N, C-alpha and C positions, 0 to 999 in steps of 0.2 A: 539302687537307692530308693527307698519308699517315698511316695509323694504324700504330702500333707496339705490339706486345704484344697481350695479350688473346686471346680465342678467335678462331680463323680462321673466315672466312665459311662458313656451312653446318654448322659443328660444333655439335651439340646441347648445350644447357645441361645440366649434370650434375643440377641440382636438378629441372628439368623432366623429365628422363629417369627419375630416381628416383621422382618423383611418379606418372608414367604407369605405371611398374612396380607401384607400390603400388596404384593403381586397378585394374589388371588382376588382381592377386592378390585384392583385396577383391571384385571382380566375380565371380570364380570361387567365392570363399567363400560368397557369397550366392545361388548357384544358376546363375551363368553365363547363357548365352543362353536356356535354358529359362525361368528366372525372369524374365528381361527380356522375353521374348515374352509371358509371362502378364501382366506389368504393362502391356505395350503394348496388349494386347487390352482391358484394363480402362480404360486411359487413352489412347485413340487420339489425341486432340487434343494432349496433352502429348508423346506419342511423335513425332507429325509435326512439332511445333515443334522438337524436338531433331534429328530426322533432317534437316529442311530446312536447319539450320545447318551440316550436314556437306557439303552440296552446294557445290562451288566456285562463286563468284559469277561468274566468267568462265572459259570454256573455249574456247581457240583450237584450231582444227583443226591437226594436225601437218603435213598436206599443205597446199599453197597453194590451198585451196578458197574462201577468202574468207568462211568461215562462222564467226561468233562467237555463242555462246549466253550471254546475260546473265540471271541469276536475280534477280528482284525480291523482296527480303526485307522490304519496307516494311510489309506487312500484319500486323496483330496476330492475326488468326484465319485458320484454314484456309479457311473459307467465302469470305472475301474473295479468296483466291488462286485460286479455281476459275474457270478460263476455258474456253471451248469448245476442244475439240481442234482443232489446225490440221492440215490435210492437208499435212504437211511435204514430201512428194515433189513437190508442186506448186511449191515454192520452191527446190528443189535443182537445180543445173545438173549434168547428167551429161555426162562427157567420154568 
């Protein structure tokens, strides 16, 4: 069933946009990135929880490489997310 009226696909919600602007202003008022960096140094676990939520859960390569990265956010603590580093070059196919 076709939709009629309303916001077009991809058009940001005005309330969401206004709220994001207010958060940016408040962020600068409380010290901006310098204050945030100081807080992150004192609260690294909380910082990494926030930062990890900003990582896209699935990233598809723009070229047809057949590589997809999926981030598992099911762990409650940073320690549970620590895995040994993979030698990624070993798994990439070079053309």
